[in-house]
Every structure is written in structure tokens, then in C-alpha cells.
PyMOL Python script that loads the backbone (N, CA, C, O; Angstrom):
from pymol import cmd

cmd.read_pdbstr("""\
ATOM      1  N   ARG A   1       2.538 -14.955 -39.910  1.00  0.00           N
ATOM      2  CA  ARG A   1       2.627 -15.130 -38.478  1.00  0.00           C
ATOM      3  C   ARG A   1       1.232 -15.037 -37.882  1.00  0.00           C
ATOM      4  O   ARG A   1       0.391 -14.258 -38.331  1.00  0.00           O
ATOM      5  N   ASN A   2       1.016 -15.839 -36.877  1.00  0.00           N
ATOM      6  CA  ASN A   2      -0.251 -15.805 -36.167  1.00  0.00           C
ATOM      7  C   ASN A   2      -0.063 -15.115 -34.833  1.00  0.00           C
ATOM      8  O   ASN A   2       0.618 -15.627 -33.944  1.00  0.00           O
ATOM      9  N   ILE A   3      -0.667 -13.960 -34.702  1.00  0.00           N
ATOM     10  CA  ILE A   3      -0.592 -13.217 -33.450  1.00  0.00           C
ATOM     11  C   ILE A   3      -1.949 -12.555 -33.233  1.00  0.00           C
ATOM     12  O   ILE A   3      -2.606 -12.119 -34.178  1.00  0.00           O
ATOM     13  N   PHE A   4      -2.344 -12.491 -31.989  1.00  0.00           N
ATOM     14  CA  PHE A   4      -3.582 -11.800 -31.682  1.00  0.00           C
ATOM     15  C   PHE A   4      -3.420 -11.080 -30.354  1.00  0.00           C
ATOM     16  O   PHE A   4      -2.590 -11.445 -29.520  1.00  0.00           O
ATOM     17  N   MET A   5      -4.224 -10.063 -30.184  1.00  0.00           N
ATOM     18  CA  MET A   5      -4.177  -9.282 -28.951  1.00  0.00           C
ATOM     19  C   MET A   5      -5.570  -9.249 -28.341  1.00  0.00           C
ATOM     20  O   MET A   5      -6.573  -9.082 -29.036  1.00  0.00           O
ATOM     21  N   LEU A   6      -5.604  -9.412 -27.045  1.00  0.00           N
ATOM     22  CA  LEU A   6      -6.855  -9.328 -26.318  1.00  0.00           C
ATOM     23  C   LEU A   6      -6.750  -8.207 -25.295  1.00  0.00           C
ATOM     24  O   LEU A   6      -5.658  -7.858 -24.847  1.00  0.00           O
ATOM     25  N   GLU A   7      -7.884  -7.656 -24.936  1.00  0.00           N
ATOM     26  CA  GLU A   7      -7.915  -6.586 -23.949  1.00  0.00           C
ATOM     27  C   GLU A   7      -8.993  -6.872 -22.918  1.00  0.00           C
ATOM     28  O   GLU A   7      -9.933  -7.627 -23.166  1.00  0.00           O
ATOM     29  N   GLY A   8      -8.835  -6.253 -21.755  1.00  0.00           N
ATOM     30  CA  GLY A   8      -9.871  -6.306 -20.723  1.00  0.00           C
ATOM     31  C   GLY A   8     -10.211  -7.717 -20.275  1.00  0.00           C
ATOM     32  O   GLY A   8      -9.334  -8.557 -20.071  1.00  0.00           O
ATOM     33  N   ASP A   9     -11.508  -7.953 -20.128  1.00  0.00           N
ATOM     34  CA  ASP A   9     -11.987  -9.246 -19.643  1.00  0.00           C
ATOM     35  C   ASP A   9     -11.549 -10.404 -20.541  1.00  0.00           C
ATOM     36  O   ASP A   9     -11.253 -11.493 -20.049  1.00  0.00           O
ATOM     37  N   ASP A  10     -11.505 -10.173 -21.849  1.00  0.00           N
ATOM     38  CA  ASP A  10     -11.090 -11.240 -22.771  1.00  0.00           C
ATOM     39  C   ASP A  10      -9.658 -11.681 -22.473  1.00  0.00           C
ATOM     40  O   ASP A  10      -9.351 -12.873 -22.510  1.00  0.00           O
ATOM     41  N   ALA A  11      -8.784 -10.719 -22.178  1.00  0.00           N
ATOM     42  CA  ALA A  11      -7.390 -11.045 -21.864  1.00  0.00           C
ATOM     43  C   ALA A  11      -7.293 -11.800 -20.549  1.00  0.00           C
ATOM     44  O   ALA A  11      -6.523 -12.754 -20.435  1.00  0.00           O
ATOM     45  N   VAL A  12      -8.065 -11.383 -19.558  1.00  0.00           N
ATOM     46  CA  VAL A  12      -8.049 -12.056 -18.253  1.00  0.00           C
ATOM     47  C   VAL A  12      -8.528 -13.489 -18.384  1.00  0.00           C
ATOM     48  O   VAL A  12      -7.883 -14.407 -17.877  1.00  0.00           O
ATOM     49  N   TRP A  13      -9.655 -13.693 -19.060  1.00  0.00           N
ATOM     50  CA  TRP A  13     -10.177 -15.054 -19.221  1.00  0.00           C
ATOM     51  C   TRP A  13      -9.204 -15.940 -19.994  1.00  0.00           C
ATOM     52  O   TRP A  13      -9.025 -17.112 -19.663  1.00  0.00           O
ATOM     53  N   HIS A  14      -8.582 -15.382 -21.014  1.00  0.00           N
ATOM     54  CA  HIS A  14      -7.618 -16.165 -21.790  1.00  0.00           C
ATOM     55  C   HIS A  14      -6.436 -16.585 -20.912  1.00  0.00           C
ATOM     56  O   HIS A  14      -6.007 -17.738 -20.955  1.00  0.00           O
ATOM     57  N   LEU A  15      -5.916 -15.653 -20.120  1.00  0.00           N
ATOM     58  CA  LEU A  15      -4.806 -15.985 -19.224  1.00  0.00           C
ATOM     59  C   LEU A  15      -5.197 -17.086 -18.250  1.00  0.00           C
ATOM     60  O   LEU A  15      -4.413 -18.005 -18.015  1.00  0.00           O
ATOM     61  N   MET A  16      -6.380 -17.012 -17.688  1.00  0.00           N
ATOM     62  CA  MET A  16      -6.831 -18.025 -16.729  1.00  0.00           C
ATOM     63  C   MET A  16      -6.970 -19.387 -17.401  1.00  0.00           C
ATOM     64  O   MET A  16      -6.585 -20.407 -16.829  1.00  0.00           O
ATOM     65  N   ARG A  17      -7.514 -19.405 -18.603  1.00  0.00           N
ATOM     66  CA  ARG A  17      -7.676 -20.677 -19.322  1.00  0.00           C
ATOM     67  C   ARG A  17      -6.318 -21.275 -19.704  1.00  0.00           C
ATOM     68  O   ARG A  17      -6.119 -22.486 -19.604  1.00  0.00           O
ATOM     69  N   VAL A  18      -5.399 -20.432 -20.136  1.00  0.00           N
ATOM     70  CA  VAL A  18      -4.066 -20.910 -20.509  1.00  0.00           C
ATOM     71  C   VAL A  18      -3.323 -21.429 -19.279  1.00  0.00           C
ATOM     72  O   VAL A  18      -2.731 -22.508 -19.320  1.00  0.00           O
ATOM     73  N   ALA A  19      -3.353 -20.660 -18.181  1.00  0.00           N
ATOM     74  CA  ALA A  19      -2.661 -21.080 -16.959  1.00  0.00           C
ATOM     75  C   ALA A  19      -3.243 -22.369 -16.417  1.00  0.00           C
ATOM     76  O   ALA A  19      -2.525 -23.183 -15.837  1.00  0.00           O
ATOM     77  N   GLY A  20      -4.542 -22.561 -16.601  1.00  0.00           N
ATOM     78  CA  GLY A  20      -5.196 -23.772 -16.126  1.00  0.00           C
ATOM     79  C   GLY A  20      -5.032 -24.964 -17.052  1.00  0.00           C
ATOM     80  O   GLY A  20      -5.494 -26.061 -16.735  1.00  0.00           O
ATOM     81  N   GLY A  21      -4.388 -24.769 -18.182  1.00  0.00           N
ATOM     82  CA  GLY A  21      -4.171 -25.875 -19.111  1.00  0.00           C
ATOM     83  C   GLY A  21      -5.372 -26.192 -19.977  1.00  0.00           C
ATOM     84  O   GLY A  21      -5.409 -27.246 -20.611  1.00  0.00           O
ATOM     85  N   LEU A  22      -6.357 -25.305 -20.021  1.00  0.00           N
ATOM     86  CA  LEU A  22      -7.571 -25.562 -20.795  1.00  0.00           C
ATOM     87  C   LEU A  22      -7.475 -25.054 -22.226  1.00  0.00           C
ATOM     88  O   LEU A  22      -8.184 -25.547 -23.103  1.00  0.00           O
ATOM     89  N   ASP A  23      -6.616 -24.082 -22.472  1.00  0.00           N
ATOM     90  CA  ASP A  23      -6.480 -23.484 -23.793  1.00  0.00           C
ATOM     91  C   ASP A  23      -5.053 -23.703 -24.261  1.00  0.00           C
ATOM     92  O   ASP A  23      -4.237 -22.782 -24.288  1.00  0.00           O
ATOM     93  N   SER A  24      -4.779 -24.931 -24.625  1.00  0.00           N
ATOM     94  CA  SER A  24      -3.425 -25.339 -24.973  1.00  0.00           C
ATOM     95  C   SER A  24      -3.495 -26.348 -26.100  1.00  0.00           C
ATOM     96  O   SER A  24      -4.539 -26.964 -26.318  1.00  0.00           O
ATOM     97  N   LEU A  25      -2.408 -26.524 -26.811  1.00  0.00           N
ATOM     98  CA  LEU A  25      -2.371 -27.522 -27.879  1.00  0.00           C
ATOM     99  C   LEU A  25      -2.678 -28.901 -27.318  1.00  0.00           C
ATOM    100  O   LEU A  25      -3.382 -29.694 -27.945  1.00  0.00           O
ATOM    101  N   VAL A  26      -2.150 -29.180 -26.140  1.00  0.00           N
ATOM    102  CA  VAL A  26      -2.449 -30.419 -25.426  1.00  0.00           C
ATOM    103  C   VAL A  26      -3.119 -30.016 -24.116  1.00  0.00           C
ATOM    104  O   VAL A  26      -2.479 -29.426 -23.245  1.00  0.00           O
ATOM    105  N   VAL A  27      -4.408 -30.334 -23.974  1.00  0.00           N
ATOM    106  CA  VAL A  27      -5.153 -29.934 -22.783  1.00  0.00           C
ATOM    107  C   VAL A  27      -4.489 -30.519 -21.540  1.00  0.00           C
ATOM    108  O   VAL A  27      -4.202 -31.714 -21.479  1.00  0.00           O
ATOM    109  N   GLY A  28      -4.254 -29.671 -20.568  1.00  0.00           N
ATOM    110  CA  GLY A  28      -3.643 -30.097 -19.325  1.00  0.00           C
ATOM    111  C   GLY A  28      -2.138 -29.990 -19.273  1.00  0.00           C
ATOM    112  O   GLY A  28      -1.526 -30.302 -18.251  1.00  0.00           O
ATOM    113  N   GLU A  29      -1.535 -29.553 -20.359  1.00  0.00           N
ATOM    114  CA  GLU A  29      -0.080 -29.426 -20.386  1.00  0.00           C
ATOM    115  C   GLU A  29       0.362 -28.391 -19.356  1.00  0.00           C
ATOM    116  O   GLU A  29      -0.226 -27.313 -19.277  1.00  0.00           O
ATOM    117  N   GLY A  30       1.383 -28.703 -18.571  1.00  0.00           N
ATOM    118  CA  GLY A  30       1.798 -27.844 -17.473  1.00  0.00           C
ATOM    119  C   GLY A  30       2.891 -26.854 -17.787  1.00  0.00           C
ATOM    120  O   GLY A  30       3.202 -26.009 -16.948  1.00  0.00           O
ATOM    121  N   GLN A  31       3.485 -26.924 -18.958  1.00  0.00           N
ATOM    122  CA  GLN A  31       4.597 -26.027 -19.273  1.00  0.00           C
ATOM    123  C   GLN A  31       4.142 -24.573 -19.292  1.00  0.00           C
ATOM    124  O   GLN A  31       4.890 -23.690 -18.875  1.00  0.00           O
ATOM    125  N   ILE A  32       2.947 -24.315 -19.763  1.00  0.00           N
ATOM    126  CA  ILE A  32       2.454 -22.944 -19.829  1.00  0.00           C
ATOM    127  C   ILE A  32       2.306 -22.361 -18.423  1.00  0.00           C
ATOM    128  O   ILE A  32       2.651 -21.201 -18.201  1.00  0.00           O
ATOM    129  N   LEU A  33       1.800 -23.148 -17.476  1.00  0.00           N
ATOM    130  CA  LEU A  33       1.674 -22.669 -16.097  1.00  0.00           C
ATOM    131  C   LEU A  33       3.038 -22.289 -15.548  1.00  0.00           C
ATOM    132  O   LEU A  33       3.164 -21.291 -14.839  1.00  0.00           O
ATOM    133  N   SER A  34       4.042 -23.060 -15.862  1.00  0.00           N
ATOM    134  CA  SER A  34       5.395 -22.743 -15.435  1.00  0.00           C
ATOM    135  C   SER A  34       5.854 -21.422 -16.027  1.00  0.00           C
ATOM    136  O   SER A  34       6.510 -20.633 -15.347  1.00  0.00           O
ATOM    137  N   GLN A  35       5.519 -21.172 -17.278  1.00  0.00           N
ATOM    138  CA  GLN A  35       5.899 -19.915 -17.920  1.00  0.00           C
ATOM    139  C   GLN A  35       5.152 -18.733 -17.313  1.00  0.00           C
ATOM    140  O   GLN A  35       5.727 -17.656 -17.158  1.00  0.00           O
ATOM    141  N   VAL A  36       3.883 -18.917 -16.969  1.00  0.00           N
ATOM    142  CA  VAL A  36       3.117 -17.852 -16.314  1.00  0.00           C
ATOM    143  C   VAL A  36       3.721 -17.567 -14.944  1.00  0.00           C
ATOM    144  O   VAL A  36       3.824 -16.410 -14.537  1.00  0.00           O
ATOM    145  N   ARG A  37       4.121 -18.619 -14.231  1.00  0.00           N
ATOM    146  CA  ARG A  37       4.763 -18.446 -12.918  1.00  0.00           C
ATOM    147  C   ARG A  37       6.061 -17.652 -13.052  1.00  0.00           C
ATOM    148  O   ARG A  37       6.324 -16.752 -12.254  1.00  0.00           O
ATOM    149  N   GLN A  38       6.872 -17.982 -14.057  1.00  0.00           N
ATOM    150  CA  GLN A  38       8.123 -17.248 -14.280  1.00  0.00           C
ATOM    151  C   GLN A  38       7.849 -15.784 -14.634  1.00  0.00           C
ATOM    152  O   GLN A  38       8.575 -14.891 -14.199  1.00  0.00           O
ATOM    153  N   CYS A  39       6.825 -15.549 -15.407  1.00  0.00           N
ATOM    154  CA  CYS A  39       6.441 -14.186 -15.767  1.00  0.00           C
ATOM    155  C   CYS A  39       6.037 -13.410 -14.517  1.00  0.00           C
ATOM    156  O   CYS A  39       6.413 -12.248 -14.362  1.00  0.00           O
ATOM    157  N   HIS A  40       5.281 -14.037 -13.632  1.00  0.00           N
ATOM    158  CA  HIS A  40       4.879 -13.382 -12.387  1.00  0.00           C
ATOM    159  C   HIS A  40       6.101 -13.051 -11.540  1.00  0.00           C
ATOM    160  O   HIS A  40       6.216 -11.939 -11.024  1.00  0.00           O
ATOM    161  N   LEU A  41       7.006 -13.998 -11.394  1.00  0.00           N
ATOM    162  CA  LEU A  41       8.197 -13.746 -10.587  1.00  0.00           C
ATOM    163  C   LEU A  41       9.027 -12.601 -11.161  1.00  0.00           C
ATOM    164  O   LEU A  41       9.558 -11.778 -10.414  1.00  0.00           O
ATOM    165  N   HIS A  42       9.137 -12.549 -12.477  1.00  0.00           N
ATOM    166  CA  HIS A  42       9.882 -11.460 -13.111  1.00  0.00           C
ATOM    167  C   HIS A  42       9.176 -10.117 -12.895  1.00  0.00           C
ATOM    168  O   HIS A  42       9.831  -9.093 -12.700  1.00  0.00           O
ATOM    169  N   SER A  43       7.856 -10.126 -12.931  1.00  0.00           N
ATOM    170  CA  SER A  43       7.115  -8.867 -12.809  1.00  0.00           C
ATOM    171  C   SER A  43       7.231  -8.252 -11.416  1.00  0.00           C
ATOM    172  O   SER A  43       7.047  -7.045 -11.262  1.00  0.00           O
ATOM    173  N   ILE A  44       7.531  -9.059 -10.404  1.00  0.00           N
ATOM    174  CA  ILE A  44       7.618  -8.520  -9.049  1.00  0.00           C
ATOM    175  C   ILE A  44       9.046  -8.208  -8.623  1.00  0.00           C
ATOM    176  O   ILE A  44       9.270  -7.705  -7.522  1.00  0.00           O
ATOM    177  N   GLU A  45      10.007  -8.502  -9.485  1.00  0.00           N
ATOM    178  CA  GLU A  45      11.389  -8.139  -9.187  1.00  0.00           C
ATOM    179  C   GLU A  45      11.524  -6.619  -9.188  1.00  0.00           C
ATOM    180  O   GLU A  45      10.682  -5.910  -9.738  1.00  0.00           O
ATOM    181  N   GLU A  46      12.578  -6.139  -8.573  1.00  0.00           N
ATOM    182  CA  GLU A  46      12.790  -4.700  -8.473  1.00  0.00           C
ATOM    183  C   GLU A  46      12.818  -4.033  -9.843  1.00  0.00           C
ATOM    184  O   GLU A  46      12.272  -2.944 -10.017  1.00  0.00           O
ATOM    185  N   ASP A  47      13.455  -4.686 -10.819  1.00  0.00           N
ATOM    186  CA  ASP A  47      13.534  -4.105 -12.152  1.00  0.00           C
ATOM    187  C   ASP A  47      12.427  -4.639 -13.069  1.00  0.00           C
ATOM    188  O   ASP A  47      12.447  -4.384 -14.273  1.00  0.00           O
ATOM    189  N   GLY A  48      11.479  -5.367 -12.515  1.00  0.00           N
ATOM    190  CA  GLY A  48      10.373  -5.896 -13.306  1.00  0.00           C
ATOM    191  C   GLY A  48       9.442  -4.790 -13.772  1.00  0.00           C
ATOM    192  O   GLY A  48       9.420  -3.698 -13.205  1.00  0.00           O
ATOM    193  N   CYS A  49       8.691  -5.081 -14.787  1.00  0.00           N
ATOM    194  CA  CYS A  49       7.837  -4.054 -15.373  1.00  0.00           C
ATOM    195  C   CYS A  49       6.398  -4.143 -14.865  1.00  0.00           C
ATOM    196  O   CYS A  49       5.548  -3.355 -15.281  1.00  0.00           O
ATOM    197  N   GLY A  50       6.121  -5.085 -13.980  1.00  0.00           N
ATOM    198  CA  GLY A  50       4.754  -5.261 -13.521  1.00  0.00           C
ATOM    199  C   GLY A  50       4.385  -4.318 -12.399  1.00  0.00           C
ATOM    200  O   GLY A  50       5.193  -4.029 -11.516  1.00  0.00           O
ATOM    201  N   GLY A  51       3.181  -3.854 -12.444  1.00  0.00           N
ATOM    202  CA  GLY A  51       2.646  -3.043 -11.361  1.00  0.00           C
ATOM    203  C   GLY A  51       1.779  -3.920 -10.467  1.00  0.00           C
ATOM    204  O   GLY A  51       1.798  -5.146 -10.577  1.00  0.00           O
ATOM    205  N   LYS A  52       1.035  -3.293  -9.600  1.00  0.00           N
ATOM    206  CA  LYS A  52       0.192  -4.026  -8.656  1.00  0.00           C
ATOM    207  C   LYS A  52      -0.891  -4.839  -9.361  1.00  0.00           C
ATOM    208  O   LYS A  52      -1.164  -5.978  -8.981  1.00  0.00           O
ATOM    209  N   VAL A  53      -1.499  -4.259 -10.376  1.00  0.00           N
ATOM    210  CA  VAL A  53      -2.590  -4.942 -11.069  1.00  0.00           C
ATOM    211  C   VAL A  53      -2.066  -6.170 -11.812  1.00  0.00           C
ATOM    212  O   VAL A  53      -2.641  -7.253 -11.705  1.00  0.00           O
ATOM    213  N   LEU A  54      -0.980  -6.003 -12.562  1.00  0.00           N
ATOM    214  CA  LEU A  54      -0.411  -7.128 -13.299  1.00  0.00           C
ATOM    215  C   LEU A  54       0.081  -8.213 -12.349  1.00  0.00           C
ATOM    216  O   LEU A  54      -0.124  -9.401 -12.598  1.00  0.00           O
ATOM    217  N   SER A  55       0.721  -7.812 -11.275  1.00  0.00           N
ATOM    218  CA  SER A  55       1.211  -8.782 -10.298  1.00  0.00           C
ATOM    219  C   SER A  55       0.071  -9.597  -9.709  1.00  0.00           C
ATOM    220  O   SER A  55       0.173 -10.817  -9.576  1.00  0.00           O
ATOM    221  N   ARG A  56      -1.002  -8.925  -9.360  1.00  0.00           N
ATOM    222  CA  ARG A  56      -2.146  -9.642  -8.773  1.00  0.00           C
ATOM    223  C   ARG A  56      -2.802 -10.550  -9.800  1.00  0.00           C
ATOM    224  O   ARG A  56      -3.204 -11.667  -9.474  1.00  0.00           O
ATOM    225  N   LEU A  57      -2.912 -10.086 -11.029  1.00  0.00           N
ATOM    226  CA  LEU A  57      -3.494 -10.896 -12.096  1.00  0.00           C
ATOM    227  C   LEU A  57      -2.684 -12.175 -12.323  1.00  0.00           C
ATOM    228  O   LEU A  57      -3.245 -13.268 -12.390  1.00  0.00           O
ATOM    229  N   LEU A  58      -1.361 -12.027 -12.440  1.00  0.00           N
ATOM    230  CA  LEU A  58      -0.511 -13.194 -12.668  1.00  0.00           C
ATOM    231  C   LEU A  58      -0.509 -14.130 -11.459  1.00  0.00           C
ATOM    232  O   LEU A  58      -0.511 -15.350 -11.622  1.00  0.00           O
ATOM    233  N   ASN A  59      -0.507 -13.571 -10.257  1.00  0.00           N
ATOM    234  CA  ASN A  59      -0.560 -14.385  -9.051  1.00  0.00           C
ATOM    235  C   ASN A  59      -1.853 -15.196  -9.013  1.00  0.00           C
ATOM    236  O   ASN A  59      -1.830 -16.382  -8.683  1.00  0.00           O
ATOM    237  N   ASN A  60      -2.976 -14.566  -9.347  1.00  0.00           N
ATOM    238  CA  ASN A  60      -4.257 -15.274  -9.376  1.00  0.00           C
ATOM    239  C   ASN A  60      -4.290 -16.330 -10.473  1.00  0.00           C
ATOM    240  O   ASN A  60      -4.877 -17.397 -10.295  1.00  0.00           O
ATOM    241  N   ALA A  61      -3.660 -16.036 -11.607  1.00  0.00           N
ATOM    242  CA  ALA A  61      -3.620 -17.016 -12.694  1.00  0.00           C
ATOM    243  C   ALA A  61      -2.824 -18.250 -12.281  1.00  0.00           C
ATOM    244  O   ALA A  61      -3.233 -19.375 -12.565  1.00  0.00           O
ATOM    245  N   VAL A  62      -1.699 -18.047 -11.616  1.00  0.00           N
ATOM    246  CA  VAL A  62      -0.892 -19.176 -11.145  1.00  0.00           C
ATOM    247  C   VAL A  62      -1.678 -19.983 -10.120  1.00  0.00           C
ATOM    248  O   VAL A  62      -1.704 -21.212 -10.187  1.00  0.00           O
ATOM    249  N   ALA A  63      -2.319 -19.305  -9.173  1.00  0.00           N
ATOM    250  CA  ALA A  63      -3.099 -20.000  -8.143  1.00  0.00           C
ATOM    251  C   ALA A  63      -4.251 -20.782  -8.765  1.00  0.00           C
ATOM    252  O   ALA A  63      -4.512 -21.920  -8.375  1.00  0.00           O
ATOM    253  N   ALA A  64      -4.935 -20.181  -9.724  1.00  0.00           N
ATOM    254  CA  ALA A  64      -6.040 -20.860 -10.385  1.00  0.00           C
ATOM    255  C   ALA A  64      -5.548 -22.060 -11.188  1.00  0.00           C
ATOM    256  O   ALA A  64      -6.183 -23.115 -11.195  1.00  0.00           O
ATOM    257  N   GLY A  65      -4.412 -21.892 -11.863  1.00  0.00           N
ATOM    258  CA  GLY A  65      -3.847 -23.001 -12.631  1.00  0.00           C
ATOM    259  C   GLY A  65      -3.444 -24.158 -11.744  1.00  0.00           C
ATOM    260  O   GLY A  65      -3.694 -25.314 -12.083  1.00  0.00           O
ATOM    261  N   GLU A  66      -2.819 -23.864 -10.608  1.00  0.00           N
ATOM    262  CA  GLU A  66      -2.421 -24.918  -9.681  1.00  0.00           C
ATOM    263  C   GLU A  66      -3.644 -25.608  -9.080  1.00  0.00           C
ATOM    264  O   GLU A  66      -3.679 -26.832  -8.951  1.00  0.00           O
ATOM    265  N   ARG A  67      -4.632 -24.820  -8.720  1.00  0.00           N
ATOM    266  CA  ARG A  67      -5.845 -25.398  -8.133  1.00  0.00           C
ATOM    267  C   ARG A  67      -6.574 -26.265  -9.153  1.00  0.00           C
ATOM    268  O   ARG A  67      -7.004 -27.375  -8.839  1.00  0.00           O
ATOM    269  N   GLY A  68      -6.710 -25.758 -10.364  1.00  0.00           N
ATOM    270  CA  GLY A  68      -7.392 -26.517 -11.408  1.00  0.00           C
ATOM    271  C   GLY A  68      -6.689 -27.827 -11.719  1.00  0.00           C
ATOM    272  O   GLY A  68      -7.337 -28.859 -11.898  1.00  0.00           O
ATOM    273  N   ARG A  69      -5.380 -27.785 -11.782  1.00  0.00           N
ATOM    274  CA  ARG A  69      -4.634 -29.007 -12.071  1.00  0.00           C
ATOM    275  C   ARG A  69      -4.709 -29.985 -10.905  1.00  0.00           C
ATOM    276  O   ARG A  69      -4.699 -31.199 -11.109  1.00  0.00           O
ATOM    277  N   GLY A  70      -4.783 -29.465  -9.692  1.00  0.00           N
ATOM    278  CA  GLY A  70      -4.853 -30.332  -8.519  1.00  0.00           C
ATOM    279  C   GLY A  70      -6.215 -30.964  -8.324  1.00  0.00           C
ATOM    280  O   GLY A  70      -6.310 -32.084  -7.821  1.00  0.00           O
ATOM    281  N   GLU A  71      -7.274 -30.267  -8.714  1.00  0.00           N
ATOM    282  CA  GLU A  71      -8.633 -30.750  -8.494  1.00  0.00           C
ATOM    283  C   GLU A  71      -9.165 -31.579  -9.646  1.00  0.00           C
ATOM    284  O   GLU A  71     -10.192 -32.243  -9.505  1.00  0.00           O
ATOM    285  N   ASN A  72      -8.491 -31.553 -10.778  1.00  0.00           N
ATOM    286  CA  ASN A  72      -8.954 -32.283 -11.956  1.00  0.00           C
ATOM    287  C   ASN A  72      -7.931 -33.323 -12.367  1.00  0.00           C
ATOM    288  O   ASN A  72      -6.851 -33.423 -11.785  1.00  0.00           O
ATOM    289  N   ALA A  73      -8.283 -34.077 -13.356  1.00  0.00           N
ATOM    290  CA  ALA A  73      -7.370 -35.102 -13.870  1.00  0.00           C
ATOM    291  C   ALA A  73      -6.382 -34.533 -14.868  1.00  0.00           C
ATOM    292  O   ALA A  73      -5.649 -35.289 -15.505  1.00  0.00           O
ATOM    293  N   LEU A  74      -6.347 -33.207 -15.019  1.00  0.00           N
ATOM    294  CA  LEU A  74      -5.452 -32.602 -16.014  1.00  0.00           C
ATOM    295  C   LEU A  74      -3.996 -32.935 -15.757  1.00  0.00           C
ATOM    296  O   LEU A  74      -3.244 -33.182 -16.699  1.00  0.00           O
ATOM    297  N   SER A  75      -3.587 -32.945 -14.502  1.00  0.00           N
ATOM    298  CA  SER A  75      -2.174 -33.173 -14.196  1.00  0.00           C
ATOM    299  C   SER A  75      -1.769 -34.633 -14.373  1.00  0.00           C
ATOM    300  O   SER A  75      -0.580 -34.955 -14.357  1.00  0.00           O
ATOM    301  N   LYS A  76      -2.736 -35.505 -14.538  1.00  0.00           N
ATOM    302  CA  LYS A  76      -2.414 -36.922 -14.705  1.00  0.00           C
ATOM    303  C   LYS A  76      -2.206 -37.309 -16.161  1.00  0.00           C
ATOM    304  O   LYS A  76      -1.885 -38.455 -16.474  1.00  0.00           O
ATOM    305  N   GLY A  77      -2.392 -36.333 -17.047  1.00  0.00           N
ATOM    306  CA  GLY A  77      -2.189 -36.597 -18.464  1.00  0.00           C
ATOM    307  C   GLY A  77      -0.717 -36.781 -18.762  1.00  0.00           C
ATOM    308  O   GLY A  77       0.107 -36.888 -17.853  1.00  0.00           O
ATOM    309  N   GLY A  78      -0.396 -36.818 -20.039  1.00  0.00           N
ATOM    310  CA  GLY A  78       0.988 -37.016 -20.459  1.00  0.00           C
ATOM    311  C   GLY A  78       1.924 -35.972 -19.893  1.00  0.00           C
ATOM    312  O   GLY A  78       2.207 -35.995 -18.696  1.00  0.00           O
ATOM    313  N   GLY A  79       2.387 -35.110 -20.665  1.00  0.00           N
ATOM    314  CA  GLY A  79       3.297 -34.103 -20.167  1.00  0.00           C
ATOM    315  C   GLY A  79       3.465 -33.010 -21.170  1.00  0.00           C
ATOM    316  O   GLY A  79       4.157 -32.022 -20.926  1.00  0.00           O
ATOM    317  N   GLY A  80       2.834 -33.185 -22.297  1.00  0.00           N
ATOM    318  CA  GLY A  80       2.962 -32.157 -23.303  1.00  0.00           C
ATOM    319  C   GLY A  80       2.859 -32.742 -24.690  1.00  0.00           C
ATOM    320  O   GLY A  80       2.331 -33.834 -24.896  1.00  0.00           O
ATOM    321  N   ILE A  81       3.372 -31.995 -25.619  1.00  0.00           N
ATOM    322  CA  ILE A  81       3.265 -32.383 -27.022  1.00  0.00           C
ATOM    323  C   ILE A  81       4.025 -33.653 -27.310  1.00  0.00           C
ATOM    324  O   ILE A  81       3.553 -34.489 -28.081  1.00  0.00           O
ATOM    325  N   SER A  82       5.198 -33.826 -26.710  1.00  0.00           N
ATOM    326  CA  SER A  82       6.003 -35.009 -27.005  1.00  0.00           C
ATOM    327  C   SER A  82       5.293 -36.285 -26.573  1.00  0.00           C
ATOM    328  O   SER A  82       5.363 -37.287 -27.286  1.00  0.00           O
ATOM    329  N   SER A  83       4.622 -36.281 -25.446  1.00  0.00           N
ATOM    330  CA  SER A  83       3.923 -37.484 -25.008  1.00  0.00           C
ATOM    331  C   SER A  83       2.651 -37.713 -25.827  1.00  0.00           C
ATOM    332  O   SER A  83       2.228 -38.855 -26.006  1.00  0.00           O
ATOM    333  N   ALA A  84       2.041 -36.635 -26.325  1.00  0.00           N
ATOM    334  CA  ALA A  84       0.849 -36.779 -27.148  1.00  0.00           C
ATOM    335  C   ALA A  84       1.209 -37.347 -28.522  1.00  0.00           C
ATOM    336  O   ALA A  84       0.418 -38.073 -29.125  1.00  0.00           O
ATOM    337  N   ALA A  85       2.397 -37.016 -29.011  1.00  0.00           N
ATOM    338  CA  ALA A  85       2.842 -37.493 -30.320  1.00  0.00           C
ATOM    339  C   ALA A  85       3.279 -38.949 -30.278  1.00  0.00           C
ATOM    340  O   ALA A  85       3.207 -39.658 -31.282  1.00  0.00           O
ATOM    341  N   GLY A  86       3.731 -39.389 -29.113  1.00  0.00           N
ATOM    342  CA  GLY A  86       4.283 -40.740 -28.990  1.00  0.00           C
ATOM    343  C   GLY A  86       3.250 -41.673 -28.669  1.00  0.00           C
ATOM    344  O   GLY A  86       3.518 -42.866 -28.524  1.00  0.00           O
TER     345      GLY A  86
END
""", "prot")
cmd.dss("prot")
cmd.show_as("cartoon", "prot")
cmd.util.cbc("prot")
cmd.orient("prot")
């Protein structure tokens, strides 16, 4: 199995790159941003496990991902792995 753990600044930068579609199997793929958004929404629910720091981090990652996709040609790409394979 391939698993890795990051801490501190490395974890923050990785989250931002993933949410922005820059660190993905297919650059610009939007599914990961959707998953980060769902994670943020879950973290702010009453029974969610996120605190203020995690909530703000995920909120900023979603905002950065949306801004990056809107300002670049990333969102005009295919749609993910299936379109890259075809």
C-alpha cells in the first residue's frame, strides 16, 4: 500500500495543491476539489470532528481551488481520468 503522512507546512501546501488540481493524476481534475469541499462541510457540522483551525484550512483550500480553476485553463480540461484515457 502507498500511504504517506505530512505535517505542518508540508501538509498545508499539499492540500492547497490538491484542491487546486495541481497535484493530481490528471492535472486540473475537479473531483478532488469536490471531495475537499465535502470534507469541509462535514467538519463544520455539529457532530463533525473539525475545530476552528481545520475548518479555516479547508475553507481556504476550497476557495483557493475554486479561484485557481476559475483563473486558469484547468477547468477547461477533460474531466478526469476517464476523459484522459479516451
